[in-house]
Backbone as CSV, one residue per row, in Angstrom:
resi,resn,N_x,N_y,N_z,CA_x,CA_y,CA_z,C_x,C_y,C_z
1,MET,87.644,116.975,80.192,88.485,116.979,79.002,88.138,118.191,78.128
2,GLU,89.163,118.869,77.643,88.956,120.054,76.824,88.386,119.672,75.465
3,LYS,87.518,120.522,74.961,86.896,120.315,73.659,87.962,120.382,72.564
4,LEU,87.865,119.476,71.601,88.763,119.479,70.455,87.998,119.918,69.219
5,ILE,88.661,120.661,68.366,88.054,121.187,67.151,88.807,120.589,65.966
6,GLU,88.097,119.846,65.122,88.740,119.242,63.961,89.060,120.320,62.931
7,VAL,90.268,120.244,62.397,90.726,121.204,61.396,91.244,120.451,60.178
8,LYS,91.360,121.195,59.091,92.009,120.638,57.907,93.121,121.584,57.489
9,LEU,94.112,121.031,56.862,95.207,121.834,56.319,94.714,122.398,54.991
10,VAL,94.573,123.727,54.918,94.053,124.342,53.699,95.130,125.041,52.886
11,GLY,96.320,125.173,53.454,97.358,125.834,52.689,98.704,125.812,53.380
12,LEU,99.704,126.026,52.574,101.081,126.156,53.037,101.654,127.299,52.218
13,VAL,101.989,128.392,52.892,102.439,129.597,52.198,103.725,130.115,52.828
14,LEU,104.385,130.994,52.100,105.552,131.682,52.652,105.101,133.034,53.165
15,GLU,105.428,133.317,54.413,105.126,134.624,54.987,105.992,135.625,54.223
16,PRO,105.378,136.664,53.645,106.102,137.505,52.693,107.295,138.276,53.241
17,ILE,107.290,138.639,54.504,108.386,139.461,55.021,109.601,138.606,55.376
18,SER,109.398,137.571,56.197,110.527,136.755,56.645,110.789,135.551,55.751
19,LYS,109.868,135.284,54.813,109.956,134.109,53.925,109.918,132.799,54.719
20,THR,109.257,132.827,55.870,109.100,131.643,56.700,107.841,130.896,56.272
21,PRO,107.914,129.570,56.125,106.715,128.805,55.762,105.667,128.859,56.880
22,VAL,104.416,128.925,56.464,103.290,128.971,57.389,102.245,127.962,56.914
23,ILE,101.852,127.060,57.820,100.740,126.181,57.478,99.468,126.868,57.942
24,ILE,98.432,126.710,57.149,97.146,127.334,57.457,96.147,126.219,57.745
25,LEU,95.643,126.217,58.983,94.623,125.259,59.398,93.283,125.982,59.461
26,LYS,92.233,125.254,59.144,90.896,125.830,59.187,89.952,124.817,59.818
27,PRO,89.199,125.242,60.844,88.190,124.347,61.412,87.179,123.940,60.340
28,LEU,86.674,122.715,60.443,85.736,122.220,59.441,84.450,123.034,59.393
29,ASN,84.015,123.568,60.523,82.721,124.249,60.585,82.840,125.728,60.912
30,ASP,83.925,126.379,60.481,84.142,127.774,60.834,85.049,128.406,59.785
31,ASN,84.951,129.702,59.610,85.806,130.399,58.648,87.098,130.916,59.259
32,LYS,87.266,130.785,60.569,88.499,131.218,61.217,89.651,130.355,60.695
33,ILE,90.812,130.956,60.539,91.981,130.177,60.154,93.041,130.296,61.237
34,ILE,93.884,129.291,61.310,94.925,129.239,62.326,96.264,129.075,61.613
35,PRO,97.076,130.129,61.593,98.395,130.031,60.957,99.436,129.540,61.967
36,ILE,100.305,128.647,61.505,101.394,128.163,62.353,102.684,128.237,61.542
37,TRP,103.630,129.023,62.038,104.932,129.166,61.374,105.736,127.896,61.631
38,ILE,106.365,127.369,60.566,107.125,126.121,60.680,108.479,126.284,59.990
39,GLY,109.308,125.270,60.128,110.628,125.286,59.499,110.576,124.888,58.036
40,GLU,111.645,125.223,57.340,111.731,124.951,55.898,111.706,123.453,55.587
41,TYR,112.437,122.660,56.363,112.487,121.218,56.097,111.128,120.563,56.327
42,GLU,110.437,121.008,57.372,109.112,120.468,57.657,108.132,120.881,56.554
43,ALA,108.272,122.118,56.079,107.423,122.582,54.976,107.665,121.758,53.721
44,ASN,108.930,121.429,53.458,109.241,120.586,52.302,108.599,119.209,52.436
45,ALA,108.655,118.631,53.630,108.055,117.304,53.849,106.548,117.362,53.644
46,ILE,105.913,118.392,54.167,104.456,118.538,54.009,104.103,118.781,52.544
47,THR,104.872,119.634,51.868,104.630,119.898,50.451,104.750,118.626,49.629
48,MET,105.778,117.841,49.900,105.954,116.589,49.155,104.762,115.662,49.359
49,GLU,104.257,115.611,50.578,103.095,114.763,50.853,101.854,115.295,50.143
50,LEU,101.650,116.596,50.188,100.483,117.194,49.533,100.531,117.018,48.014
51,GLU,101.743,117.035,47.456,101.920,116.915,46.013,102.139,115.470,45.562
52,ASN,102.054,114.528,46.507,102.276,113.102,46.200,103.633,112.851,45.545
53,ILE,104.651,113.517,46.051,106.010,113.338,45.550,106.720,112.346,46.468
54,SER,107.248,111.296,45.882,107.983,110.300,46.664,109.474,110.561,46.534
55,PRO,110.162,110.720,47.662,111.608,110.931,47.586,112.304,109.619,47.205
56,PRO,113.507,109.709,46.644,114.222,108.487,46.254,114.580,107.616,47.462
57,ARG,114.758,108.224,48.611,115.055,107.509,49.857,114.107,108.033,50.918
58,PRO,113.797,107.222,51.929,112.861,107.680,52.961,113.383,108.906,53.709
59,MET,112.478,109.874,53.881,112.789,111.026,54.704,112.387,110.697,56.147
60,THR,112.659,111.594,57.073,112.400,111.337,58.488,110.957,110.950,58.748
61,HIS,110.006,111.653,58.146,108.599,111.348,58.389,108.200,110.016,57.761
62,ASP,108.858,109.654,56.653,108.635,108.327,56.068,109.167,107.250,57.014
63,LEU,110.318,107.512,57.609,110.905,106.580,58.561,109.969,106.364,59.752
64,ILE,109.434,107.446,60.288,108.489,107.343,61.409,107.296,106.498,60.990
65,ASN,106.775,106.764,59.822,105.635,106.013,59.302,105.975,104.531,59.153
66,ASP,107.151,104.237,58.626,107.578,102.844,58.448,107.769,102.134,59.790
67,ILE,108.324,102.831,60.761,108.500,102.246,62.094,107.139,101.928,62.709
68,LEU,106.222,102.865,62.630,104.874,102.634,63.166,104.223,101.430,62.500
69,ALA,104.340,101.337,61.187,103.744,100.210,60.455,104.386,98.885,60.871
70,SER,105.698,98.887,61.046,106.380,97.643,61.423,106.008,97.199,62.838
71,LEU,105.551,98.146,63.663,105.122,97.827,65.024,103.608,97.630,65.119
72,ASN,102.962,97.501,63.944,101.502,97.344,63.884,100.795,98.456,64.659
73,SER,101.287,99.651,64.515,100.720,100.808,65.188,100.055,101.716,64.163
74,LYS,99.104,102.487,64.648,98.363,103.375,63.761,98.257,104.752,64.409
75,VAL,98.472,105.791,63.606,98.266,107.149,64.092,96.760,107.370,64.130
76,GLU,96.262,107.592,65.328,94.825,107.773,65.505,94.406,109.215,65.225
77,LYS,95.189,110.153,65.744,94.888,111.570,65.536,96.076,112.402,65.968
78,VAL,96.009,113.674,65.621,96.976,114.672,66.037,96.191,115.779,66.723
79,VAL,96.702,116.258,67.847,96.055,117.367,68.541,97.101,118.451,68.794
80,ILE,96.828,119.633,68.280,97.661,120.789,68.608,97.097,121.311,69.918
81,THR,97.869,121.135,70.970,97.355,121.252,72.330,97.492,122.609,72.978
82,ASP,98.567,123.327,72.656,98.855,124.529,73.427,99.662,125.509,72.593
83,ILE,99.671,126.742,73.049,100.513,127.776,72.464,101.065,128.596,73.629
84,VAL,102.393,128.639,73.719,103.076,129.366,74.794,104.142,130.244,74.146
85,ASP,104.056,131.544,74.366,105.010,132.491,73.773,105.158,132.279,72.270
86,ASN,104.047,132.147,71.583,103.989,131.948,70.128,104.599,130.631,69.658
87,THR,104.807,129.694,70.569,105.279,128.364,70.210,104.126,127.382,70.413
88,TYR,103.829,126.623,69.362,102.741,125.658,69.417,103.267,124.298,69.872
89,TYR,102.403,123.547,70.540,102.719,122.202,71.016,101.672,121.240,70.470
90,ALA,102.094,119.999,70.229,101.165,119.015,69.687,101.423,117.650,70.302
91,ASP,100.402,116.817,70.221,100.496,115.415,70.639,100.094,114.530,69.477
92,LEU,100.846,113.461,69.324,100.567,112.448,68.325,99.974,111.259,69.070
93,TYR,98.751,110.860,68.717,98.072,109.731,69.369,98.295,108.486,68.522
94,ILE,98.967,107.504,69.122,99.327,106.279,68.415,98.671,105.095,69.102
95,ARG,97.954,104.299,68.326,97.285,103.119,68.864,98.002,101.863,68.375
96,ARG,98.284,100.991,69.339,98.863,99.678,69.032,98.040,98.668,69.801
97,GLY,97.242,97.901,69.058,96.317,96.989,69.713,95.327,97.811,70.517
98,GLY,95.166,97.468,71.772,94.256,98.207,72.638,94.911,99.334,73.395
99,GLU,96.204,99.543,73.173,96.946,100.552,73.939,97.105,101.837,73.136
100,LEU,96.814,102.954,73.809,96.970,104.266,73.194,98.144,104.987,73.838
101,SER,99.080,105.441,73.013,100.226,106.214,73.490,100.117,107.630,72.954
102,VAL,100.541,108.578,73.764,100.533,109.977,73.361,101.987,110.464,73.363
103,VAL,102.421,111.004,72.226,103.803,111.438,72.063,103.822,112.942,71.797
104,ASP,104.581,113.677,72.603,104.756,115.117,72.429,105.595,115.362,71.183
105,CYS,105.189,116.323,70.372,105.960,116.639,69.169,105.629,118.040,68.677
106,ARG,106.385,118.478,67.688,106.097,119.765,67.066,104.880,119.597,66.156
107,PRO,104.052,120.624,66.031,102.891,120.512,65.151,103.255,120.169,63.711
108,SER,104.337,120.723,63.204,104.712,120.448,61.815,105.029,118.970,61.615
109,ASP,105.737,118.360,62.565,106.024,116.929,62.463,104.741,116.120,62.593
110,ALA,103.898,116.499,63.560,102.642,115.785,63.770,101.770,115.846,62.522
111,ILE,101.687,117.012,61.899,100.853,117.160,60.708,101.418,116.350,59.550
112,SER,102.727,116.355,59.384,103.341,115.558,58.323,103.026,114.072,58.505
113,VAL,103.160,113.578,59.725,102.862,112.175,60.015,101.364,111.905,59.831
114,ALA,100.520,112.847,60.263,99.075,112.683,60.096,98.699,112.599,58.619
115,LEU,99.304,113.442,57.795,99.010,113.408,56.358,99.388,112.061,55.746
116,LYS,100.535,111.540,56.148,100.978,110.247,55.629,100.055,109.110,56.048
117,ASN,99.394,109.278,57.182,98.531,108.228,57.721,97.048,108.530,57.562
118,ARG,96.728,109.618,56.900,95.334,110.034,56.710,94.601,110.144,58.046
119,ALA,95.314,110.622,59.064,94.742,110.785,60.400,94.132,112.174,60.530
120,LYS,93.152,112.290,61.400,92.493,113.573,61.631,93.389,114.486,62.465
121,ILE,93.217,115.790,62.227,93.985,116.813,62.923,93.000,117.660,63.722
122,TYR,93.352,117.922,64.985,92.504,118.720,65.864,93.339,119.815,66.506
123,VAL,92.658,120.868,66.948,93.269,121.868,67.816,92.441,121.914,69.094
124,SER,93.108,122.216,70.183,92.383,122.385,71.440,91.598,123.692,71.376
125,GLU,90.605,123.811,72.218,89.831,125.046,72.267,90.731,126.223,72.655
126,LEU,91.699,125.959,73.521,92.660,126.999,73.922,93.418,127.525,72.706
127,VAL,93.921,126.643,71.862,94.646,127.055,70.657,93.703,127.789,69.712
128,TYR,92.499,127.275,69.579,91.508,127.905,68.710,91.252,129.354,69.139
129,ARG,91.103,129.571,70.438,90.785,130.904,70.959,91.990,131.839,70.963
130,SER,93.191,131.317,71.154,94.334,132.199,71.390,95.377,132.206,70.288
131,SER,95.083,131.612,69.184,96.043,131.577,68.090,96.413,132.982,67.656
132,VAL,97.707,133.286,67.658,98.198,134.608,67.313,97.842,134.922,65.865
133,LEU,97.278,136.091,65.670,96.923,136.628,64.355,95.760,135.920,63.662
134,SER,95.240,134.828,64.235,94.201,134.101,63.511,92.966,134.956,63.282
135,ASP,92.543,135.723,64.293,91.365,136.570,64.111,91.642,137.667,63.089
136,PHE,92.848,138.241,63.132,93.208,139.285,62.167,93.224,138.724,60.747
137,ILE,93.887,137.594,60.564,93.981,136.999,59.228,92.607,136.548,58.759
138,SER,91.823,135.967,59.668,90.481,135.532,59.299,89.632,136.720,58.863
139,HIS,89.753,137.833,59.581,89.004,139.028,59.217,89.490,139.553,57.866
140,PHE,90.798,139.524,57.656,91.361,139.978,56.385,90.802,139.157,55.227
141,ALA,90.688,137.851,55.435,90.192,136.976,54.380,88.704,137.199,54.120
142,HIS,87.960,137.711,55.107,86.536,138.028,55.019,85.639,136.829,54.758
143,SER,86.051,135.961,53.900,85.193,134.827,53.584,86.042,133.685,53.067
144,GLU,85.458,132.512,53.114,86.155,131.336,52.601,86.444,131.509,51.111
145,GLU,85.531,132.137,50.386,85.717,132.334,48.952,86.939,133.210,48.679
146,ARG,87.091,134.298,49.436,88.247,135.183,49.241,89.534,134.465,49.617
147,LEU,89.490,133.661,50.684,90.657,132.889,51.095,91.042,131.899,49.997
148,GLU,90.059,131.215,49.427,90.339,130.261,48.352,90.894,130.974,47.121
149,GLN,90.372,132.171,46.818,90.902,132.944,45.691,92.370,133.298,45.926
150,TRP,92.695,133.654,47.178,94.079,133.980,47.503,94.971,132.757,47.316
151,PHE,94.524,131.579,47.833,95.317,130.368,47.663,95.468,130.026,46.183
152,ASP,94.384,130.182,45.416,94.434,129.877,43.987,95.368,130.807,43.234
153,SER,95.556,132.034,43.751,96.413,132.992,43.070,97.900,132.708,43.282
154,LEU,98.211,131.866,44.260,99.612,131.563,44.544,100.182,130.649,43.469
155,SER,101.455,130.834,43.180,102.133,129.976,42.213,103.182,129.138,42.925
156,SER,103.764,128.208,42.220,104.780,127.343,42.830,105.973,128.152,43.326
157,GLU,106.259,129.300,42.700,107.372,130.133,43.139,107.133,130.701,44.540
158,ASP,105.864,130.844,44.943,105.543,131.353,46.270,105.945,130.369,47.363
159,PHE,106.155,129.114,47.000,106.468,128.081,47.983,107.948,127.742,48.021
160,GLY,108.731,128.265,47.100,110.150,127.943,47.063,110.357,126.588,46.399
161,ASN,111.585,126.137,46.367,111.910,124.861,45.745,111.780,123.738,46.746
162,VAL,111.263,122.615,46.289,111.190,121.416,47.111,112.443,120.614,46.816
163,GLU,113.262,120.415,47.847,114.489,119.644,47.662,114.268,118.220,48.098
164,GLN,114.866,117.287,47.384,114.725,115.863,47.728,116.016,115.328,48.271
C-alpha cells in the first residue's frame, strides 16, 4: 500500500492571471505546499464551509452530507490519489457499520465533503512528489511564516463574491 501523507487546507486563493480558484494543501510535517486548481462553484462551497456560512437551502455538498447521515454512514477520510495530465483524482472513504466503501470523486468535492464531516485529508506519495508547481511555489514561499504573511495579506476581494 502506498504511503499517505496527511495534509491540511491552508488557503483558497484566486490564481492572479486566469482568476481560477486554487486550494492550497500543506502536509502537517513539511513546508511543501500542493496547489490544486478547482472550479468556481466548488470554491464557493469550500469558502462557505470555511467561513461557517449556511445557505438558505442545502447545496450539493450539504445534500451529500445529509444522505450519508441518513444512511448512518461516516466519511472516514479523503485521499487525493493521482495526478494525470495536471488533473487530480481523489477517493472518498465512507464507512457504514463495518463496511468501507471507496468512491471516486474530484478533489474539490472530496475536500468540501471532508470539511463538512471533519474528516482527515491525505495525498498519496505520488501526488506529493509530482504535484505541478508545488516545489516552485514552496520555494517561492521560502518559509511557513512568509506563506502565512501572504495569506494574511489577502482580502475578501481576492476571493471574489460568495453566491448563495
